[in-house]
C-alpha positions in Angstrom: -50.7 -2.5 43.1 -54.5 -2.3 42.6 -58.0 -0.7 43.7 -59.4 -1.8 46.9 -61.9 -4.7 46.7 -64.3 -5.4 49.6 -62.7 -8.8 50.1 -59.4 -6.9 50.9 -60.9 -5.5 54.3 -59.6 -8.1 56.7 -56.2 -8.2 55.4 -55.9 -4.4 55.3 -56.8 -4.5 58.9 -54.3 -7.1 59.4 -51.7 -4.7 58.1 -52.5 -1.7 59.9 -52.1 -3.8 63.4 -48.8 -5.1 61.9 -47.6 -1.6 61.5 -49.3 0.3 63.7 -46.7 0.6 66.6 -45.1 3.9 64.7 -44.4 1.4 61.7 -43.7 -1.7 63.8 -45.9 -4.7 64.9 -48.9 -3.6 67.3 -50.2 -7.3 67.7 -48.9 -7.5 71.3 -50.1 -4.1 72.3 -53.8 -4.7 71.2 -56.3 -7.5 72.7 -58.8 -6.9 70.0 -56.9 -7.3 66.9 -59.5 -5.2 64.8 -59.7 -2.1 66.8 -56.9 -0.1 65.0 -58.3 -1.1 61.9 -61.6 0.2 62.6 -60.4 3.7 63.5 -57.5 4.2 60.8 -58.5 2.4 57.7 -62.3 0.7 58.1 -64.1 4.0 57.5 -62.2 4.8 54.7 -62.7 1.3 53.0 -66.6 2.1 53.7 -67.2 5.3 52.8 -64.2 6.2 50.3 -63.5 3.2 48.9 -62.7 4.8 45.2 -59.6 6.5 47.0 -58.2 3.0 48.5 -55.5 1.3 47.2 -53.6 -1.8 48.1 -50.1 -3.7 47.2 -50.4 -7.6 46.8 -47.6 -9.6 46.8 -47.8 -13.8 47.1 -49.3 -13.7 50.6 -51.8 -11.1 49.9 -52.6 -7.4 50.8 -49.1 -6.0 52.1 -49.9 -2.2 51.9 -52.6 0.3 51.4 -53.3 4.1 51.2 -56.6 5.5 51.8 -57.7 9.1 51.8 -60.3 11.6 51.7 -60.4 14.6 49.4 -62.5 16.5 51.8 -61.5 16.1 55.6 -64.4 17.6 57.1 -67.3 16.1 54.9 -65.2 12.8 55.8 -65.3 13.7 59.8 -69.1 14.2 59.1 -69.6 11.1 57.4 -67.9 9.1 59.7 -69.7 10.6 62.8 -73.2 9.8 60.7 -72.3 6.5 59.2 -69.3 4.7 61.2 -68.8 5.8 64.6 -72.3 5.0 65.8 -72.0 1.3 65.2 -68.5 1.0 66.6 -69.8 3.0 69.9 -72.4 0.2 70.2 -69.9 -2.3 70.0 -67.4 -0.8 72.0 -68.9 1.1 74.8 -66.8 3.5 76.6 -65.7 1.3 79.3 -64.7 -1.5 77.0 -60.9 -1.5 77.6 -58.9 -0.1 80.7 -58.4 3.8 79.6 -54.7 3.6 80.4 -54.0 0.4 77.8 -53.6 0.9 74.0 -56.9 -0.3 73.6 -58.2 2.1 75.8 -56.6 4.8 74.4 -57.9 3.9 70.4 -61.3 3.4 72.1 -61.3 6.9 73.2 -60.8 7.8 69.4 -64.0 6.2 68.5 -65.9 8.0 71.5 -64.2 11.3 70.8 -62.7 11.4 67.5 -60.3 14.3 67.1 -61.1 17.0 64.5 -58.4 17.8 62.1 -56.8 21.5 62.8 -59.1 24.3 61.1 -56.6 26.0 59.5 -54.7 23.0 58.4 -57.9 21.7 56.7 -58.3 25.1 55.4 -55.0 25.1 53.1 -54.7 21.1 52.8 -58.4 20.0 52.7 -57.4 16.3 51.7 -55.9 13.5 54.1 -54.2 10.0 54.0 -53.4 7.2 56.0 -50.9 4.7 54.4 -49.3 1.4 55.9 -46.8 -1.1 54.3 -45.8 -4.3 55.7 -41.6 -4.0 55.9 -41.1 -6.5 53.0 -42.3 -4.0 50.9 -40.7 -1.0 52.1 -37.9 0.2 50.5 -39.1 -1.0 46.6 -40.5 2.0 45.5 -44.3 0.6 46.9 -45.0 3.5 48.8 -44.2 6.0 46.4 -46.5 4.1 44.0 -49.5 4.2 46.3 -49.0 7.7 47.1 -48.7 8.8 43.6 -51.7 6.5 42.8 -53.9 8.5 45.3 -52.3 11.8 44.6 -53.7 11.4 41.1 -57.0 10.2 42.2 -57.3 13.3 44.7 -56.4 15.6 42.0 -59.2 14.3 39.6 -61.7 14.5 42.7 -60.5 18.2 42.9 -58.5 18.4 45.8 -55.7 20.9 46.0 -53.6 20.1 48.8 -53.2 17.2 51.5 -52.2 16.8 54.9 -51.6 13.5 57.2 -50.2 12.9 60.7 -47.6 11.0 61.8 -45.9 9.7 65.0 -43.1 12.0 65.9 -40.9 9.0 66.9 -41.6 7.4 63.2 -38.4 8.6 61.7 -38.3 6.5 58.6 -41.7 7.2 57.9 -40.9 11.1 58.3 -38.1 10.9 56.1 -40.2 9.1 53.2 -42.8 11.7 53.5 -40.2 14.4 53.0 -39.0 13.0 50.3 -42.4 12.8 49.0 -42.7 16.7 49.0 -44.3 17.2 52.5 -43.5 19.4 55.4 -43.9 20.0 58.8 -46.8 22.5 59.3 -47.9 21.6 62.8 -45.8 19.8 65.9 -48.2 18.3 68.5 -46.7 16.3 71.5 -46.5 13.0 70.0 -47.4 13.5 66.4 -46.4 15.7 63.4 -48.6 17.2 60.5 -46.9 17.0 57.2 -48.7 18.5 54.3 -48.1 19.5 50.5 -49.6 20.6 47.4 -51.6 18.1 45.0 
């Protein structure tokens, strides 16, 4: 495990895609292999690289964790410095709205804001993805603990994350890591914990 390096971006995007269907491979669902990475990992690597860590094995990057110590500030930075370029690259009707790519495209053009009451209590947030070959070996725990240390050093008091309501394996892992459910949406849960 190590800090993110600029040369890791393509491999981190690949991990995002290969774990992007509630922990399963989403490659067959997306015609643009970079789209998920642009939404769920790219901005963190570009705008908050000091809060990005990767797991590397013999084949390269096999997992990562990325985060932001201040969710509102990060959302503003994305609106200023990340989304405009992607909006030019992917105009609103680049993909049919009912397809997986179309649903991700909507996140680029209409990025959701984190719930105000959640951000007030748990201002930091994270995304983590780990290839199945490294799951169950303690690497997810190490990634999170490393990020937690970095967030504490940045002054963040608490953290939240979103997870698919059907990703039971991930939900169990987050519970073991001290997260509890603070919000339930139709298809996702918001989990949080103090740092």
